C-alpha positions in Angstrom: -9.6 -3.8 -39.1 -11.7 -7.1 -38.5 -12.2 -8.1 -35.0 -9.9 -11.1 -35.4 -7.1 -8.8 -36.4 -7.8 -6.7 -33.2 -7.5 -9.6 -31.2 -4.4 -11.0 -32.8 -3.0 -7.6 -32.4 -3.7 -7.8 -28.7 -2.1 -11.2 -28.3 1.1 -9.7 -29.9 1.2 -6.6 -28.0 0.9 -8.7 -24.8 3.7 -11.1 -25.8 5.9 -7.8 -25.5 5.0 -7.1 -22.0 7.6 -6.5 -19.5 9.1 -8.7 -17.0 7.1 -7.4 -14.1 3.7 -8.2 -15.8 4.7 -11.4 -17.0 2.9 -13.0 -14.0 -0.5 -11.3 -14.5 -0.5 -11.6 -18.2 0.5 -15.2 -17.7 -2.7 -15.8 -15.7 -4.9 -14.2 -17.9 -3.7 -16.2 -20.7 -3.8 -19.3 -18.6 -7.6 -18.6 -17.6 -8.1 -18.1 -21.6 -7.0 -22.0 -22.2 -9.0 -23.2 -18.6 -12.1 -21.2 -20.7 -11.7 -23.4 -23.7 -11.5 -26.6 -21.9 -14.1 -26.2 -20.0 -16.4 -25.1 -23.2 -15.1 -28.4 -24.7 -16.0 -30.6 -21.8 -19.6 -29.3 -22.0 -19.6 -30.0 -26.0 -19.8 -26.3 -27.3 -18.4 -25.5 -30.4 -15.0 -24.1 -30.2 -13.5 -23.7 -33.7 -11.9 -20.9 -35.8 -12.9 -17.5 -35.1 -15.9 -18.3 -32.7 -13.3 -19.5 -30.3 -11.2 -16.2 -30.5 -14.5 -14.3 -29.7 -15.8 -16.2 -27.0 -12.4 -16.5 -25.1 -11.8 -12.7 -25.9 -15.4 -11.5 -24.3 -14.7 -13.7 -21.0 -11.2 -12.5 -20.3 -12.2 -8.8 -20.3 -15.2 -9.6 -18.4 -13.7 -11.8 -15.9 -10.1 -10.4 -15.7 -9.4 -6.7 -14.6 -5.7 -6.9 -15.5 -6.7 -8.3 -18.9 -9.4 -5.8 -19.5 -7.4 -2.8 -18.5 -4.5 -4.6 -21.0 -7.2 -4.7 -23.8 -7.2 -0.6 -24.2 -4.4 0.7 -22.0 -1.5 -1.8 -21.9 1.1 0.8 -21.2 -1.2 2.3 -18.1 -1.2 -1.3 -16.8 2.9 -1.5 -17.2 3.1 2.0 -15.4 1.0 0.5 -12.6 3.3 -2.5 -12.2 5.8 0.0 -12.3 4.2 2.4 -9.6 4.1 -0.6 -7.0 7.5 -2.1 -7.8 8.8 -1.0 -4.7 6.1 -2.5 -2.5 6.3 -6.2 -2.5 2.7 -6.3 -1.0 1.6 -4.1 -3.6 2.9 -5.9 -6.3 1.4 -9.0 -5.0 -1.8 -7.7 -5.1 -1.6 -6.6 -8.7 -0.2 -10.0 -9.8 -3.5 -11.3 -7.7 -5.7 -9.1 -9.7 -6.5 -7.3 -6.6 -7.1 -4.0 -8.1 -10.0 -1.9 -8.8 -10.3 0.1 -12.0 -11.5 3.6 -11.8 -11.0 5.4 -14.9 -12.7 8.9 -14.2 -11.2 11.7 -16.1 -11.8 15.5 -15.3 -10.2 18.9 -17.1 -10.1 22.4 -16.0 -7.9 25.4 -16.9 -5.7 23.2 -19.3 -5.1 20.4 -16.7 -6.6 16.8 -17.2 -6.7 14.5 -14.2 -7.0 10.8 -14.5 -7.8 8.6 -11.7 -6.7 5.5 -12.9 -7.1 2.5 -10.3 -7.2 1.9 -6.5 -5.9 -1.0 -4.5 -7.8 -0.7 -1.4 -8.6 -3.2 2.0 -10.0 -2.5 4.9 -7.2 -0.1 6.5 -5.3 1.1 3.5 -6.2 2.9 0.1 -4.0 3.7 -2.6 -5.0 5.9 -5.4 -3.1 6.0 -8.7 -3.7 9.2 -11.1 -2.2 10.9 -13.5 -1.7 14.9 -14.1 -1.2 16.2 -18.0 -1.0 19.5 -19.6 0.1 20.8 -22.8 0.6 24.2 -20.9 2.7 23.4 -17.9 5.7 21.2 -18.2 5.7 19.9 -14.2 2.5 19.7 -12.2 2.5 18.5 -8.6 -0.9 18.1 -6.7 -1.8 18.3 -2.9 -4.3 15.4 -2.4 -6.9 14.9 0.7 -10.1 12.6 1.1 -13.6 14.0 2.1 -14.9 10.9 4.2 -18.9 10.5 5.5 -19.8 11.4 8.6 -16.5 11.9 11.3 -13.3 12.6 9.4 -10.6 11.7 12.0 -8.7 8.3 12.4 -6.8 8.5 9.3 -3.6 9.9 7.7 -2.3 10.3 4.2 1.2 10.5 2.4 2.3 10.6 -1.1 6.1 9.7 -2.5 5.1 11.4 -6.1 6.6 14.7 -6.3 8.6 15.1 -9.2 6.5 12.6 -11.1 6.5 13.6 -14.8 3.3 14.9 -16.4 1.2 11.7 -17.9 2.9 9.1 -15.4 0.9 7.5 -12.6 1.1 8.8 -9.2 0.1 7.5 -6.0 -1.7 8.7 -2.9 -2.1 6.5 0.1 -4.5 6.7 3.2 -3.7 4.5 6.2 -7.0 4.3 8.3 -5.9 3.7 12.3 -9.1 4.0 14.4 -11.7 3.4 11.7 -12.3 1.1 8.4 -12.4 2.3 5.5 -15.7 3.4 3.9 -17.3 2.6 0.5 -17.7 5.9 -0.6 -15.5 9.0 0.0 -14.3 12.2 -1.9 -10.9 12.6 -3.5 -9.6 16.2 -3.8 -6.8 17.1 -6.0 -5.3 20.6 -5.9 -3.0 21.1 -8.7 -0.3 23.7 -9.3 2.8 24.1 -11.5 6.1 23.5 -9.9 8.5 25.9 -10.8 11.4 24.9 -8.6 13.7 23.9 -11.9 13.2 27.3 -13.1 16.1 29.7 -13.0 15.2 32.7 -11.0 17.5 35.6 -10.1 17.5 35.6 -6.0 17.1 38.8 -4.3 20.1 40.7 -3.1 21.7 40.4 0.2 23.4 42.9 1.8 27.3 42.3 2.4 28.1 40.8 5.7 24.7 38.9 6.0 23.1 35.5 5.2 19.9 35.0 3.3 16.9 34.1 5.1 15.4 30.6 5.5 13.2 29.9 2.3 9.8 29.8 3.3 7.9 26.5 2.9 4.4 27.3 0.9 1.8 24.8 1.8 -0.6 26.8 0.0 0.5 27.3 -3.4 -1.2 28.9 -6.1 -3.5 26.5 -7.5 -4.1 25.8 -11.4 -6.9 23.6 -10.9 -9.1 21.8 -8.1 -10.8 18.3 -9.1 -13.3 16.5 -7.0 -13.5 12.7 -7.7 -16.4 10.7 -6.2 -15.1 7.3 -5.4 -16.8 4.3 -4.7 -15.0 1.3 -3.4 -16.0 -2.1 -4.3 -17.0 -3.7 -0.9 -15.4 -6.9 -2.2 -12.1 -4.9 -1.3 -12.9 -3.2 1.4 -13.8 -6.1 3.8 -10.8 -8.1 3.2 -8.5 -8.7 6.4 -7.9 -10.9 9.0 -7.4 -10.8 13.0 -4.9 -13.3 14.2 -4.8 -13.4 18.5 -1.3 -13.9 19.4 -0.9 -12.8 22.9 2.9 -13.7 23.0 5.3 -12.1 26.2 9.1 -12.1 25.6 11.8 -10.1 26.9 14.2 -7.7 25.0 17.2 -6.3 26.6 15.4 -7.4 30.1 12.4 -5.7 29.7 8.8 -7.2 29.0 7.0 -6.9 25.5 3.9 -8.5 24.6 2.3 -9.0 20.7 -1.5 -8.8 21.3 -2.5 -9.9 17.8 -1.3 -9.6 14.0 -3.6 -8.1 11.6 -3.2 -9.2 8.0 -4.3 -7.1 5.1 -3.6 -7.3 1.1 -1.6 -4.2 1.5 0.1 -4.6 4.5 0.2 -6.3 7.9 0.3 -4.7 11.9 1.5 -6.2 14.7 0.1 -4.6 17.9 2.6 -4.4 20.7 2.5 -3.6 24.2 5.3 -2.8 26.8 5.0 -3.2 30.6 4.4 -0.3 32.3 7.1 -1.0 34.9 9.5 -1.0 32.4 12.5 1.6 33.0 12.2 2.7 29.3 9.7 3.2 26.4 10.2 1.2 23.5 10.4 3.7 20.3 11.7 1.7 17.6 12.4 -1.9 16.5 14.0 -3.6 13.3 12.6 -6.9 12.5 11.2 -9.2 9.8 8.7 -12.0 9.8 9.7 -15.3 8.2 7.2 -18.0 7.2 7.4 -22.2 6.9 9.4 -22.1 3.6 11.9 -19.5 4.8 10.1 -16.4 2.8 10.8 -13.1 4.4 8.6 -10.4 4.9 10.2 -6.6 5.8 8.9 -3.8 7.4 7.1 -1.5 4.9 9.5 0.5 2.8 8.2 4.1 2.3 5.5 3.4 4.9 5.0 3.5 8.3 7.7 1.5 10.2 5.9 1.8 13.4 3.0 4.0 14.8 2.8 5.2 18.6 6.3 4.6 19.3 6.8 7.7 21.0 8.0 8.7 24.7 5.0 8.3 27.1 3.3 5.6 25.3 3.1 1.9 26.0 1.0 0.8 22.9 2.3 0.8 19.2 2.3 -1.4 16.1 4.6 -2.0 13.8 4.0 -2.6 10.0 5.5 -5.4 7.7 4.8 -6.6 4.1 1.9 -8.6 3.9 1.8 -12.5 3.6 -2.1 -12.1 2.4 -1.5 -13.8 -1.0 1.2 -16.3 0.0 -1.0 -18.8 2.2 1.6 -19.2 4.6 0.5 -21.4 7.7 3.0 -20.3 10.1 4.8 -17.0 10.6 7.5 -16.3 13.0 8.9 -13.0 13.9 12.6 -12.1 14.4 13.9 -9.0 16.3 17.4 -7.6 15.2 17.5 -4.2 16.9 15.2 -2.2 19.5 15.3 1.6 20.4 14.5 2.7 23.9 14.0 5.8 25.7 14.7 6.1 29.2 11.7 7.3 31.3 14.0 9.5 33.3 16.1 10.8 30.3 16.7 14.4 30.1 16.3 16.5 26.8 19.2 17.0 24.7 20.9 20.5 25.5 22.7 22.1 22.5 25.5 25.1 23.3 24.8 26.4 19.9 27.6 29.2 20.4 30.3 26.4 20.9 28.8 23.8 18.8 28.8 20.9 21.7 25.8 18.8 22.7 25.2 16.6 26.1 22.7 13.8 26.4 22.8 12.6 22.7 21.3 9.7 21.4 23.5 6.7 21.3 25.5 6.5 17.7 24.4 10.3 17.1 26.7 13.0 16.5 26.2 16.6 16.8 28.0 18.1 13.6 27.6 21.7 13.6 25.6 24.7 14.2 25.6 28.0 11.9 23.8 30.9 12.8 22.0 33.2 10.1 19.9 36.3 10.0 16.9 33.6 9.7 18.0 31.8 12.9 20.0 28.6 13.6 20.6 25.8 11.4 21.9 22.5 13.2 23.3 19.2 11.8 23.4 15.7 13.1 24.9 12.6 11.7 24.1 8.8 12.6 24.7 5.3 11.0 22.2 4.0 8.8 20.5 0.7 9.6 19.1 -1.9 8.0 19.2 -1.5 3.9 20.5 2.2 3.9 17.8 3.3 6.1 17.5 6.5 7.5 15.4 7.2 10.3 14.2 10.1 13.0 16.3 11.5 15.9 14.1 14.2 17.6 10.9 15.1 18.0 9.8 18.1 15.7 10.0 20.9 18.1 12.7 22.6 20.4 12.8 24.2 23.8 14.7 27.5 24.7 16.2 28.1 28.2 13.0 29.6 29.7 10.9 26.1 28.6 9.3 27.6 25.7 8.4 25.2 23.2 8.8 26.2 19.0 8.1 24.1 16.3 10.7 22.5 13.9 9.1 23.0 10.3 11.4 21.7 8.2 14.0 18.9 7.9 16.4 17.7 5.5 18.2 14.1 5.6 20.9 13.2 3.3 23.5 10.1 2.8 26.9 11.6 3.8 28.0 14.3 5.6 30.1 17.8 5.3 33.2 17.6 7.2 33.0 20.6 9.3 36.9 21.1 9.3 37.7 20.9 5.7 33.8 21.8 4.4 34.2 19.2 1.8 31.1 16.4 1.3 32.0 13.0 2.4 30.1 10.2 0.2 29.4 7.8 2.8 26.1 5.7 2.5 26.7 4.2 6.1 26.0 7.7 7.2 23.3 10.1 6.8 23.1 13.7 7.9 20.0 15.4 9.4 19.9 19.2 9.2 16.9 21.4 10.4 16.7 25.1 11.2 15.7 26.6 14.4 13.7 29.4 12.5 13.9 32.8 14.1 15.8 31.8 17.2 19.1 33.4 18.2 19.5 32.3 21.9 22.8 30.6 23.0 21.3 27.1 23.8 18.4 24.9 22.7 17.0 21.8 24.1 15.5 18.8 22.0 13.4 15.9 22.7 15.1 12.8 21.4 13.2 9.7 20.1 15.5 7.2 21.7 18.7 7.4 23.5 20.0 3.6 23.8 20.2 0.7 21.3 19.7 -3.2 21.8 20.9 -5.0 18.9 20.6 -8.7 18.8 23.4 -11.2 17.2 20.8 -14.0 17.5 17.7 -12.4 16.8 14.9 -13.0 19.1 12.0 -15.3 17.9 8.2 -14.8 18.3 6.0 -16.9 17.2 2.8 -15.4 15.4 0.9 -18.5 14.1 
């Protein structure tokens, strides 16, 4: 095949690009036409095959998405699919804000490939694949090793269950420090056998099966370390906007001191007056620019950090206006959650199935005692766009005041009717269920994340810039 035929086939492939990539590919082709115009302006001959060759080379060297499309159009499609849930990351891809990595390692029949990163001063999104001919479903525990002090960051992944060969993501959020230019990504890969049919161990008549343990250390098939060098052009991106706005919510004083705008997300630094009678522990809001374009709290990400009892400082994270060139930004607050500073803990009478001091809008559904301890269930109404949220700290206390950890929690839409035992499919309600593992006492105490809610029919408006 000649280079001219390769170029023609490439353009044909791009013409079939899905809708998610139309913006990126269109910009790449637009740059092709611009390059040709510039060559004509400088008197360079651009006829026939020579023009195709020159445009092709320039596009490969100047456009990251186009360069990746030249070799692996399907992978570029997968990246657009992987970030579709996030307006900020989608905007980053559309604006060529992607650093290709292209590192591959194979061990014990497992191949791991780090394809891309989307990174700025405070957040690192890593996109990688796992593949194997031997294991039908792979999973991985990811971690990063930083030079020097390793504190001041957290990680999250929403890729569990991703089929082999498809893009997975791992996100690192840096709170107290900036992202370094070099770090090591560690992937510990294991085979997921949760869908395999296994015979459950026999349980004596009259007894219940114990809690299934959650393993944080499965049998790993392969362990990979990828040294990543992050382009300082990306890691230096970010803007601090002084705000210093003071306002009231339900008679309580709150201030926003500054806004941090990054390509991947936006953060608003909040401070509540220590003289308030309650801590601000939750906030529903959206940002709007002068065109009416809205930026919502981040999906599948941090809605807020630091919003806990005992803290007057916190931050709210939203989708970013970084690529929109917005001149004016206004925050609109629609709901606030509070925890009274004098609020008692929630008291559960596990035997009777009753509760005292429950948060507003929360119902104690049931308590069931099994051989491994109690399982308790609560229901609450969703808010926002079908959004579930936390109800309690991940701990409980017994009558003697001893603290115990809550290691597992399940959140599902709808609920089980306690009188009939039948599931009620209702997307306006969700159930939070968790075990009090190893505990057989009659009462337990929980620390609520909030106990009252303020909803604003007319949103409270705060000027950010």
